VOBA-1610 file (N, C-alpha, C; in pm, whole numbers, padded with zeros to 5 digits, always signed):
BEGIN
Met-01967+04390+05941Met-02031+04308+06043Met-01941+04300+06165Glu-02001+04298+06284Glu-01925+04288+06408Glu-01856+04153+06419Leu-01754+04147+06504Leu-01669+04028+06512Leu-01745+03905+06562Val-01817+03919+06674Val-01886+03804+06732Val-01996+03750+06641Pro-02084+03836+06585Pro-02183+03782+06489Pro-02119+03716+06368Leu-02005+03769+06322Leu-01938+03708+06207Leu-01885+03569+06242Lys-01831+03554+06363Lys-01786+03422+06406Lys-01905+03327+06422Gly-02019+03381+06470Gly-02139+03299+06478Gly-02185+03254+06341Leu-02178+03343+06242Leu-02212+03307+06105Leu-02115+03202+06051Ser-01987+03215+06087Ser-01889+03116+06041Ser-01920+02978+06099Leu-01968+02972+06224Leu-02010+02845+06283Leu-02117+02778+06196Phe-02217+02858+06160Phe-02329+02807+06081Phe-02283+02762+05943Leu-02205+02847+05875Leu-02162+02815+05739Leu-02071+02693+05736Leu-01980+02683+05833Leu-01890+02569+05836Leu-01965+02438+05851Phe-02066+02438+05936Phe-02141+02314+05957Phe-02228+02281+05836Ile-02308+02378+05790Ile-02404+02352+05683Ile-02334+02312+05554Leu-02234+02390+05512Leu-02168+02362+05384Leu-02087+02232+05389Thr-02019+02208+05501Thr-01943+02084+05513Thr-02034+01963+05509Phe-02143+01968+05584Phe-02235+01854+05585Phe-02298+01834+05447Phe-02332+01943+05380Phe-02393+01932+05248Phe-02299+01864+05149Phe-02173+01912+05142Phe-02080+01855+05046Phe-02038+01714+05084Cys-02039+01683+05213Cys-02003+01547+05255Cys-02115+01449+05222Ala-02240+01494+05231Ala-02354+01407+05201Ala-02389+01405+05053Phe-02337+01501+04977Phe-02373+01513+04836Phe-02340+01388+04755Pro-02221+01324+04774Pro-02195+01200+04699Pro-02297+01091+04725Leu-02345+01081+04850Leu-02448+00981+04880Leu-02574+01007+04799Phe-02611+01134+04788Phe-02728+01170+04707Phe-02705+01137+04560Leu-02586+01170+04510Leu-02556+01144+04369Leu-02561+00995+04338Val-02504+00915+04428Val-02502+00771+04405Val-02643+00715+04402Lys-02724+00756+04497Lys-02860+00705+04503Lys-02944+00752+04385Lys-02910+00870+04331Lys-02994+00930+04228Lys-02947+00897+04086Phe-02814+00903+04064Phe-02765+00900+03926Phe-02665+00789+03896Glu-02634+00704+03992Glu-02528+00605+03970Glu-02557+00516+03849Ala-02681+00476+03833Ala-02714+00385+03723Ala-02707+00454+03586His-02714+00588+03586His-02719+00661+03459His-02587+00731+03423Leu-02484+00718+03511Leu-02359+00790+03489Leu-02265+00704+03406Ser-02225+00755+03292Ser-02136+00680+03203Ser-01992+00687+03253Ala-01909+00600+03197Ala-01768+00598+03235Ala-01700+00730+03200Asn-01735+00789+03087Asn-01678+00917+03046Asn-01717+01029+03142Ser-01842+01026+03187Ser-01888+01127+03283Ser-01814+01113+03415Lys-01786+00991+03457Lys-01712+00969+03582Lys-01571+01026+03571Arg-01509+01008+03454Arg-01374+01063+03435Arg-01375+01215+03439Ile-01476+01276+03382Ile-01487+01422+03385Ile-01504+01472+03528Val-01589+01405+03604Val-01610+01443+03744Val-01480+01431+03823Asp-01403+01324+03801Asp-01275+01305+03870Asp-01178+01419+03838Arg-01174+01462+03714Arg-01083+01570+03674Arg-01124+01702+03738Val-01254+01729+03741Val-01302+01853+03803Val-01266+01855+03951Ile-01287+01744+04021Ile-01253+01735+04162Ile-01103+01757+04182Ser-01022+01700+04094Ser-00877+01715+04105Ser-00835+01861+04088Phe-00894+01931+03991Phe-00861+02072+03971Phe-00905+02157+04091Leu-01024+02129+04143Leu-01072+02202+04261Leu-00983+02175+04382Asn-00933+02053+04392Asn-00844+02019+04502Asn-00715+02099+04494Cys-00659+02112+04373Cys-00537+02191+04355Cys-00563+02338+04386Phe-00676+02390+04339Phe-00712+02529+04370Phe-00722+02550+04521Gly-00789+02457+04589Gly-00799+02467+04735Gly-00665+02457+04804Gly-00574+02375+04749Gly-00439+02366+04807Gly-00365+02498+04798Gly-00379+02567+04684Gly-00315+02699+04670Gly-00374+02801+04765Val-00506+02798+04781Val-00572+02889+04875Val-00523+02863+05017Phe-00515+02737+05053Phe-00474+02700+05188Phe-00329+02739+05215Leu-00243+02717+05117Leu-00102+02751+05134Leu-00083+02901+05152Ala-00154+02981+05072Ala-00144+03126+05086Ala-00201+03174+05219Ala-00311+03116+05263Ala-00370+03155+05391Ala-00274+03128+05506Cys-00198+03018+05495Cys-00103+02984+05601Cys+00020+03075+05598Leu+00083+03086+05480Leu+00212+03154+05470Leu+00201+03306+05468Leu+00089+03359+05417Leu+00076+03503+05402Leu-00011+03569+05509His-00085+03489+05584His-00176+03549+05681His-00165+03487+05820Leu-00197+03358+05832Leu-00212+03298+05964Leu-00079+03293+06040Phe+00024+03236+05978Phe+00150+03221+06051Phe+00221+03355+06075Pro+00228+03446+05977Pro+00288+03577+06008Pro+00219+03649+06122Glu+00086+03638+06129Glu+00015+03700+06240Glu+00050+03634+06372Ser+00065+03501+06370Ser+00104+03429+06491Ser+00243+03471+06537Val+00337+03483+06443Val+00473+03526+06477Val+00472+03666+06538Glu+00397+03755+06476Glu+00391+03892+06525Glu+00335+03900+06666Glu+00224+03830+06689Glu+00161+03836+06820Glu+00246+03769+06927Met+00311+03657+06893Met+00394+03588+06991Met+00517+03670+07025Glu+00573+03739+06927Glu+00688+03825+06954Glu+00650+03940+07045Lys+00529+03993+07026Lys+00482+04100+07115Lys+00473+04052+07259Val+00415+03933+07277Val+00400+03879+07412Val+00536+03852+07475Leu+00626+03790+07399Leu+00757+03757+07453Leu+00839+03883+07482Ser+00826+03984+07398Ser+00896+04110+07422Ser+00843+04179+07547Tyr+00710+04173+07564Tyr+00650+04233+07684Tyr+00698+04160+07810Asn+00701+04026+07804Asn+00748+03951+07920Asn+00895+03976+07948Ala+00975+03990+07840Ala+01117+04018+07858Ala+01138+04154+07924Ser+01057+04253+07884Ser+01068+04385+07944Ser+01027+04383+08090Ala+00921+04307+08117Ala+00875+04297+08256Ala+00979+04228+08343Asn+01041+04122+08290Asn+01145+04053+08366Asn+01268+04141+08387Ala+01299+04223+08286Ala+01415+04311+08297Ala+01395+04414+08407Ser+01272+04460+08423Ser+01246+04560+08527Ser+01254+04499+08667Asp+01222+04367+08677Asp+01224+04302+08808Asp+01358+04234+08837His+01416+04171+08732His+01541+04098+08748His+01635+04142+08637His+01725+04230+08667His+01815+04284+08566His+01908+04176+08512Gly+01927+04182+08379Gly+02022+04091+08315Gly+01963+03966+08255His+01830+03946+08266His+01770+03823+08214His+01690+03847+08086Ser+01674+03968+08045Ser+01592+03995+07927Ser+01665+03964+07797His+01801+03964+07800His+01877+03941+07678His+01852+03801+07622Glu+01844+03701+07713Glu+01822+03564+07668Glu+01682+03548+07608Asp+01582+03612+07672Asp+01446+03603+07619Asp+01438+03667+07481Gly+01510+03782+07464Gly+01507+03849+07335Gly+01571+03766+07226Glu+01675+03690+07262Glu+01742+03607+07163Glu+01652+03498+07108His+01562+03447+07192His+01482+03331+07154His+01340+03366+07114Lys+01304+03493+07108Lys+01165+03525+07078Lys+01128+03488+06934Asn+01226+03486+06842Asn+01197+03445+06705Asn+01198+03294+06688Phe+01244+03224+06791Phe+01256+03078+06783Phe+01124+03008+06812Trp+01048+03060+06908Trp+00931+02988+06958Trp+00817+02974+06856Pro+00782+03076+06779Pro+00671+03056+06683Pro+00698+02944+06583Tyr+00822+02937+06535Tyr+00855+02833+06437Tyr+00858+02695+06502Leu+00902+02691+06628Leu+00901+02563+06699Leu+00758+02514+06718Val+00669+02603+06760Val+00530+02563+06783Val+00463+02519+06653Met+00489+02592+06545Met+00431+02554+06416Met+00479+02415+06375Ser+00609+02389+06390Ser+00662+02258+06352Ser+00606+02148+06440Leu+00581+02179+06568Leu+00521+02080+06657Leu+00378+02048+06613Gly+00305+02148+06569Gly+00171+02123+06516Gly+00176+02033+06394Phe+00271+02059+06306Phe+00290+01977+06186Phe+00323+01833+06226Leu+00419+01817+06318Leu+00463+01683+06357Leu+00355+01608+06435Leu+00274+01681+06512Leu+00165+01616+06586Leu+00066+01550+06492Val+00023+01623+06390Val-00074+01568+06296Val-00010+01455+06214Leu+00118+01472+06178Leu+00188+01367+06105Leu+00196+01239+06189Phe+00223+01254+06320Phe+00230+01138+06409Phe+00096+01066+06416Val-00012+01142+06433Val-00145+01081+06438Val-00175+01008+06309Glu-00138+01069+06197Glu-00164+01008+06067Glu-00086+00879+06050Gln+00042+00877+06091Gln+00124+00758+06076Gln+00078+00645+06166Val+00037+00677+06288Val-00019+00574+06376Val-00145+00516+06315Thr-00229+00603+06260Thr-00352+00557+06196Thr-00323+00464+06080Leu-00232+00505+05992Leu-00200+00424+05875Leu-00132+00293+05914Ser-00048+00296+06017Ser+00019+00175+06063Ser-00083+00075+06116Phe-00178+00123+06194Phe-00282+00036+06249Phe-00368-00022+06137Lys-00401+00060+06040Lys-00483+00015+05927Lys-00408-00089+05845Lys-00279-00065+05821Lys-00200-00158+05740Lys-00189-00294+05808Asp-00163-00294+05941Asp-00152-00420+06014Asp-00283-00496+06012His-00394-00422+06026His-00526-00487+06025His-00554-00550+05889Asp-00530-00475+05781Asp-00554-00527+05646Asp-00461-00642+05614His-00335-00632+05661His-00236-00736+05635His-00278-00868+05700Asp-00319-00864+05827Asp-00361-00985+05898Asp-00486-01044+05836Glu-00579-00959+05798Glu-00703-01007+05738Glu-00677-01078+05606Ser-00588-01020+05524Ser-00556-01082+05395Ser-00482-01214+05413Arg-00395-01222+05514Arg-00324-01347+05539Arg-00421-01458+05581Arg-00519-01423+05663Arg-00617-01523+05704Arg-00693-01576+05583Glu-00727-01485+05490Glu-00798-01528+05369Glu-00711-01620+05284Met-00580-01588+05273Met-00491-01671+05194Met-00473-01810+05256Arg-00461-01817+05389Arg-00445-01946+05456Arg-00571-02031+05439Ser-00685-01966+05448Ser-00811-02038+05427Ser-00817-02094+05285Ala-00771-02014+05188Ala-00769-02060+05050Ala-00673-02177+05032Ser-00559-02174+05104Ser-00461-02282+05094Ser-00519-02413+05144Val-00594-02408+05256Val-00660-02528+05308Val-00760-02581+05207Ser-00832-02487+05142Ser-00930-02529+05041Ser-00861-02598+04924Val-00744-02548+04886Val-00670-02609+04776Val-00636-02754+04808Arg-00593-02779+04933Arg-00560-02917+04970Arg-00683-03008+04961Ala-00796-02954+05008Ala-00919-03034+05004Ala-00961-03063+04860Ile-00950-02960+04773Ile-00987-02980+04633Ile-00893-03078+04566Ala-00765-03064+04597Ala-00667-03154+04536Ala-00695-03300+04573Thr-00734-03322+04696Thr-00766-03457+04741Thr-00891-03511+04673Ser-00993-03422+04660Ser-01121-03468+04607Ser-01115-03498+04458Ile-01027-03426+04385Ile-01022-03451+04240Ile-00896-03529+04200Ser-00824-03578+04303Ser-00708-03666+04282Ser-00599-03600+04199Leu-00567-03472+04232Leu-00452-03409+04167Leu-00325-03474+04216Ser-00221-03468+04134Ser-00093-03520+04178Ser-00035-03430+04286Lys+00060-03485+04362Lys+00122-03406+04468Lys+00193-03284+04411Glu+00254-03300+04292Glu+00326-03188+04231Glu+00229-03076+04194Glu+00113-03110+04137Glu+00016-03008+04096Glu-00040-02934+04217Ala-00072-03011+04321Ala-00124-02947+04443Ala-00020-02856+04505Ala+00106-02900+04504Ala+00213-02818+04562Ala+00229-02688+04485Asn+00218-02696+04352Asn+00229-02574+04271Asn+00120-02474+04303Leu-00002-02525+04323Leu-00112-02435+04360Leu-00086-02367+04493Glu-00036-02441+04592Glu-00009-02384+04723Glu+00105-02284+04718Ile+00208-02315+04635Ile+00319-02220+04621Ile+00270-02089+04563Ser+00179-02096+04466Ser+00123-01974+04406Ser+00051-01891+04509Leu-00025-01958+04595Leu-00097-01886+04699Leu-00001-01825+04801Glu+00105-01899+04837Glu+00201-01847+04933Glu+00272-01724+04880Glu+00300-01722+04747Glu+00364-01605+04689Glu+00272-01484+04699Lys+00144-01506+04674Lys+00049-01396+04687Lys+00042-01349+04831Glu+00047-01444+04926Glu+00041-01407+05067Glu+00161-01325+05109Ser+00281-01361+05054Ser+00401-01287+05092Ser+00399-01145+05040Asn+00318-01118+04937Asn+00310-00984+04880Asn+00200-00900+04942Val+00124-00956+05034Val+00015-00881+05097Val+00074-00767+05179Gly+00015-00649+05166Gly+00061-00533+05242Gly+00166-00453+05171His+00213-00498+05053His+00316-00425+04982His+00262-00352+04861Ser+00131-00356+04841Ser+00073-00286+04728Ser+00062-00138+04758His+00094-00056+04659His+00084+00089+04675His-00046+00143+04617Leu-00135+00055+04574Leu-00262+00100+04520Leu-00358+00129+04634Pro-00446+00229+04621Pro-00540+00260+04725Pro-00641+00148+04742Gln-00673+00117+04865Gln-00769+00013+04895Gln-00902+00078+04931Asn-00993+00089+04833Asn-01121+00150+04856Asn-01212+00055+04933Gly-01303+00114+05011Gly-01403+00034+05078Gly-01362-00018+05214Ser-01245+00017+05266Ser-01203-00029+05398Ser-01280+00046+05506Val-01356-00030+05586Val-01435+00033+05692Val-01344+00097+05796Leu-01242+00021+05841Leu-01150+00074+05941Leu-01077+00196+05888Gly-01032+00188+05762Gly-00962+00303+05704Gly-01050+00426+05697Ser-01177+00407+05665Ser-01268+00521+05657Ser-01292+00583+05794Ile-01304+00499+05896Ile-01323+00552+06032Ile-01200+00631+06075Met-01081+00577+06048Met-00958+00647+06084Met-00945+00778+06006Leu-00991+00776+05881Leu-00986+00897+05800Leu-01076+01005+05859Val-01194+00966+05903Val-01286+01062+05966Val-01223+01122+06092Leu-01160+01038+06173Leu-01098+01087+06297Leu-00981+01180+06267Ala-00897+01142+06170Ala-00782+01227+06137Ala-00826+01362+06082Leu-00923+01361+05990Leu-00971+01486+05934Leu-01044+01570+06038Ser-01107+01503+06134Ser-01173+01577+06241Ser-01071+01653+06326Leu-00954+01593+06348Leu-00848+01663+06421Leu-00804+01786+06345His-00785+01772+06213His-00751+01889+06132His-00859+01996+06146Ser-00983+01954+06143Ser-01094+02048+06140Ser-01101+02130+06268Ile-01072+02067+06381Ile-01074+02141+06508Ile-00973+02255+06504Phe-00853+02227+06458Phe-00750+02331+06451Phe-00785+02439+06350Glu-00846+02399+06238Glu-00888+02498+06140Glu-00993+02592+06200Gly-01089+02535+06271Gly-01190+02618+06336Gly-01130+02708+06443Met-01033+02657+06518Met-00968+02739+06621Met-00894+02856+06558Ala-00835+02833+06442Ala-00766+02943+06373Ala-00862+03056+06342Ile-00984+03022+06300Ile-01085+03125+06272Ile-01128+03193+06401Gly-01153+03113+06503Gly-01202+03169+06629Gly-01105+03261+06699Phe-00976+03246+06674Phe-00876+03330+06740Phe-00854+03464+06671Glu-00908+03478+06551Glu-00891+03605+06481Glu-00964+03716+06556Glu-00907+03838+06552Glu-00959+03947+06634Glu-01011+04064+06552Ser-01030+04044+06421Ser-01090+04147+06337Ser-01179+04080+06234Pro-01288+04148+06193Pro-01377+04088+06092Pro-01307+04053+05962Gly-01210+04137+05919Gly-01138+04108+05796Gly-01058+03979+05805Ser-00992+03957+05919Ser-00915+03835+05938Ser-01005+03712+05937Val-01119+03723+06005Val-01213+03611+06008Val-01261+03579+05866Ala-01294+03683+05788Ala-01344+03662+05652Ala-01238+03595+05564His-01112+03642+05576His-01004+03584+05497His-00990+03434+05525Leu-00977+03402+05653Leu-00952+03264+05691Leu-01074+03177+05665Leu-01193+03232+05685Leu-01315+03156+05659Leu-01324+03116+05512Cys-01289+03207+05422Cys-01291+03174+05279Cys-01196+03059+05248Ala-01075+03065+05303Ala-00977+02959+05278Ala-01024+02826+05333Val-01074+02827+05455Val-01116+02702+05519Val-01238+02644+05447Leu-01332+02729+05409Leu-01454+02679+05342Leu-01421+02613+05209Ile-01332+02675+05131Ile-01295+02615+05002Ile-01233+02477+05024His-01140+02470+05117His-01074+02343+05145His-01171+02242+05204Lys-01252+02285+05300Lys-01343+02194+05368Lys-01445+02134+05272Cys-01498+02215+05183Cys-01599+02165+05090Cys-01541+02057+04999Ile-01418+02079+04952Ile-01354+01980+04866Ile-01322+01853+04943Ile-01263+01868+05063Ile-01230+01752+05145Ile-01357+01678+05186Ala-01463+01753+05219Ala-01589+01690+05258Ala-01645+01606+05144Phe-01637+01658+05023Phe-01688+01583+04908Phe-01609+01454+04887Thr-01476+01463+04894Thr-01394+01344+04875Thr-01412+01244+04990Leu-01431+01294+05114Leu-01459+01205+05226Leu-01592+01134+05204Gly-01692+01207+05155Gly-01820+01144+05125Gly-01806+01035+05020Leu-01723+01059+04918Leu-01698+00957+04817Leu-01635+00833+04879Asn-01543+00854+04973Asn-01478+00741+05040Asn-01578+00661+05124Leu-01665+00731+05195Leu-01758+00663+05285Leu-01861+00579+05210Ile-01904+00627+05095Ile-02007+00551+05024Ile-01950+00426+04958Gln-01817+00413+04956Gln-01756+00292+04901Gln-01738+00182+05006Thr-01772+00211+05131Thr-01764+00112+05236Thr-01895+00034+05245Ser-01898-00059+05341Ser-02021-00136+05363Ser-02113-00069+05463Phe-02087+00058+05497Phe-02172+00130+05591Phe-02314+00144+05537Arg-02411+00136+05629Arg-02546+00177+05593Arg-02548+00328+05577Trp-02647+00381+05507Trp-02651+00525+05479Trp-02665+00605+05608Thr-02727+00546+05711Thr-02739+00617+05839Thr-02602+00635+05905Ile-02514+00535+05892Ile-02379+00546+05948Ile-02298+00647+05869Val-02317+00648+05738Val-02248+00747+05654Val-02286+00888+05696Leu-02415+00911+05718Leu-02460+01043+05761Leu-02408+01078+05900Leu-02395+00978+05988Leu-02340+01003+06122Leu-02194+01045+06112Cys-02116+00976+06029Cys-01976+01015+06007Cys-01968+01156+05948Asn-02059+01186+05855Asn-02064+01321+05797Asn-02089+01425+05906Phe-02182+01394+05996Phe-02215+01489+06102Phe-02095+01512+06195Ile-02028+01403+06232Ile-01911+01415+06322Ile-01805+01503+06258Phe-01775+01478+06131Phe-01674+01557+06063Phe-01718+01703+06049Ser-01846+01724+06019Ser-01896+01860+05993Ser-01898+01945+06119Val-01917+01884+06235Val-01933+01962+06357Val-01798+02002+06418Met-01687+01945+06369Met-01558+01967+06434Met-01504+02109+06413Ser-01516+02162+06293Ser-01469+02300+06272Ser-01549+02401+06354Pro-01684+02394+06354Pro-01758+02483+06444Pro-01719+02465+06590Leu-01689+02341+06630Leu-01644+02318+06767Leu-01512+02389+06793Gly-01421+02385+06696Gly-01294+02457+06711Gly-01314+02606+06722Val-01406+02662+06642Val-01437+02805+06653Val-01490+02837+06792Ala-01580+02754+06843Ala-01639+02778+06975Ala-01534+02770+07085Ile-01443+02673+07076Ile-01336+02661+07176Ile-01249+02787+07176Ala-01212+02834+07058Ala-01128+02953+07049Ala-01201+03076+07103Met-01330+03087+07076Met-01406+03201+07127Met-01412+03200+07279Val-01420+03080+07338Val-01419+03070+07484Val-01283+03109+07539Val-01176+03062+07471Val-01041+03094+07518Val-01017+03245+07512Thr-01067+03311+07409Thr-01044+03455+07394Thr-01124+03539+07494Thr-01210+03476+07571Thr-01283+03549+07675Thr-01215+03539+07811Val-01096+03476+07815Val-01023+03466+07942Val-00993+03606+07994His-01015+03627+08124His-01000+03762+08181His-00853+03804+08191Asp-00764+03706+08211Asp-00621+03737+08217Asp-00571+03764+08075Lys-00552+03891+08039Lys-00517+03925+07902Lys-00381+03870+07862Glu-00286+03867+07957Glu-00154+03815+07922Glu-00163+03667+07883Glu-00242+03590+07960Glu-00259+03449+07928Glu-00331+03432+07794Arg-00433+03515+07774Arg-00508+03507+07648Arg-00418+03539+07529Tyr-00336+03644+07539Tyr-00254+03686+07426Tyr-00143+03586+07397Leu-00106+03503+07496Leu-00007+03400+07471Leu-00071+03276+07411Val-00188+03237+07464Val-00256+03117+07415Val-00294+03133+07269Thr-00343+03250+07232Thr-00391+03271+07096Thr-00284+03248+06990Pro-00166+03314+06996Pro-00066+03288+06892Pro-00008+03148+06896Val-00001+03087+07015Val+00050+02950+07023Val-00041+02855+06947Leu-00172+02867+06970Leu-00266+02778+06901Leu-00276+02814+06753Gln-00258+02942+06720Gln-00253+02979+06578Gln-00134+02914+06509Ala-00020+02911+06577Ala+00099+02847+06519Ala+00077+02697+06503Leu+00012+02634+06601Leu-00021+02492+06588Leu-00112+02469+06467Ala-00211+02556+06452Ala-00302+02544+06338Ala-00227+02563+06207Ser-00127+02654+06206Ser-00047+02674+06085Ser+00025+02545+06046Gly+00074+02473+06146Gly+00140+02346+06118Gly+00045+02246+06053Thr-00081+02243+06099Thr-00178+02152+06038Thr-00212+02197+05896Phe-00215+02328+05873Phe-00240+02378+05738Phe-00131+02330+05642Leu-00005+02339+05687Leu+00105+02293+05603Leu+00095+02143+05577Tyr+00056+02069+05680Tyr+00043+01925+05662Tyr-00063+01892+05559Val-00178+01955+05571Val-00288+01930+05477Val-00243+01961+05334Thr-00170+02072+05317Thr-00129+02112+05182Thr-00025+02017+05124Phe+00080+01988+05201Phe+00195+01916+05145Phe+00187+01764+05161Phe+00100+01715+05247Phe+00091+01570+05266Phe-00041+01512+05218Glu-00145+01592+05212Glu-00275+01540+05171Glu-00312+01580+05028Ile-00290+01706+04993Ile-00338+01756+04865Ile-00234+01740+04756Leu-00120+01805+04772Leu-00023+01811+04662Leu+00036+01676+04622Pro+00080+01589+04715Pro+00136+01461+04669Pro+00037+01379+04588His-00088+01375+04634His-00189+01296+04564His-00213+01348+04423Glu-00213+01481+04408Glu-00245+01539+04278Glu-00124+01546+04186Ile-00010+01588+04239Ile+00107+01613+04154Ile+00175+01483+04112Asn+00165+01378+04195Asn+00229+01251+04159Asn+00159+01180+04044Ser+00040+01224+04010Ser-00030+01167+03896Ser+00024+01229+03767Asn+00038+01148+03664Asn+00093+01197+03537Asn-00009+01275+03454Arg-00133+01272+03494Arg-00238+01332+03413Arg-00258+01480+03450Asp-00269+01564+03349Asp-00304+01706+03365Asp-00207+01780+03457Arg-00079+01753+03445Arg+00018+01816+03535Arg+00017+01969+03522Ile+00016+02020+03400Ile+00022+02164+03378Ile-00106+02231+03428Leu-00221+02170+03401Leu-00347+02226+03447Leu-00355+02227+03599Lys-00305+02121+03661Lys-00306+02116+03809Lys-00218+02225+03867Gln-00101+02245+03807Gln-00013+02353+03852Gln-00080+02489+03832Phe-00151+02504+03722Phe-00223+02628+03695Phe-00327+02656+03803Phe-00407+02557+03838Phe-00510+02577+03939Phe-00450+02598+04078Leu-00337+02533+04106Leu-00267+02557+04232Leu-00222+02703+04240Asn-00158+02752+04132Asn-00113+02891+04129Asn-00232+02988+04135Leu-00340+02951+04067Leu-00459+03036+04067Leu-00517+03050+04207Gly-00524+02940+04279Gly-00574+02946+04416Gly-00485+03030+04506Tyr-00354+03013+04491Tyr-00259+03091+04572Tyr-00272+03240+04539Ala-00279+03272+04409Ala-00288+03412+04368Ala-00419+03475+04414Ala-00528+03399+04406Ala-00657+03453+04449Ala-00656+03487+04596Met-00600+03399+04679Met-00595+03426+04822Met-00498+03539+04853Ala-00385+03544+04782Ala-00288+03651+04804Ala-00348+03787+04771Leu-00422+03796+04661Leu-00486+03922+04625Leu-00593+03961+04726Leu-00666+03862+04776Leu-00768+03889+04877Leu-00705+03949+05004Ile-00593+03889+05045Ile-00525+03938+05166Ile-00464+04076+05142Tyr-00411+04098+05021Tyr-00343+04226+04993Tyr-00443+04342+04983Phe-00552+04321+04911Phe-00646+04432+04887Phe-00749+04449+04999Phe-00765+04346+05080Phe-00858+04356+05193Phe-00787+04314+05320Pro-00687+04393+05361Pro-00609+04356+05481Pro-00695+04365+05605Ala-00657+04284+05704Ala-00732+04282+05830Ala-00713+04416+05901
//
């Protein structure tokens, strides 16, 4: 298949499959929630966990064996060309450019990683402060109620004081729990925004590819990861107080971001100035590589590996995903 039609197909597949898997939990809840046993829920959780590990291996291989090496190669070509051009015009300045040509791809990749990490930390900090303040208000309200109850039922001062001390201890511990807080509306909105940022870069990585084989490789990796993340995002959204129309709107926003990234990259690759185009492409590919590493090492692996359950099986599926993508890249090179 030609390059442009294949990218157009990737636009369609990214949107349709992401939206389907993101909306699928809503359908399941409405259809089968009353009939799903506790044992069935545990089985579903384990299957999702294994698929998540498999997707993490696929994503890691796509980044380390394909996307970033290609970015390094292309950026070195551009920097070498510029160094040669500068040497012909200004003698004696090409040596410094040659020394640093291996430095820039890794710097850009790390900046992409740190950018997404910064956005994530700001998001989590804002969410934590919001939840902390809300919980404190609830505790203070409860403390006032305790005083009123103590007065109405004529508790002794010592008994009332003990009740208030108990509440104050609970208040002092607010915000220090490491357990996930399901159902947070603000947290779900921030999650949609953060994942949407990842999705734009993932789509741009596909759009910057210049051969059908490269597009197919990266599309497979992104689709596997996106479908799993979309399903888990859908699970998160249905646990909030959102109406189903808002859930579908969040699904749509998340689903459209990767196709938007592909479209942006396709527009950038049509720039008439080839030197500018060839520099922009590897730079944005390196940024996307940084987001790939973030997704793998901060979103997928810590959540799965830190759990004591099924450690060997999770490692197996992680290795299986990495091996599958490595074989795909090796036997079907771009």
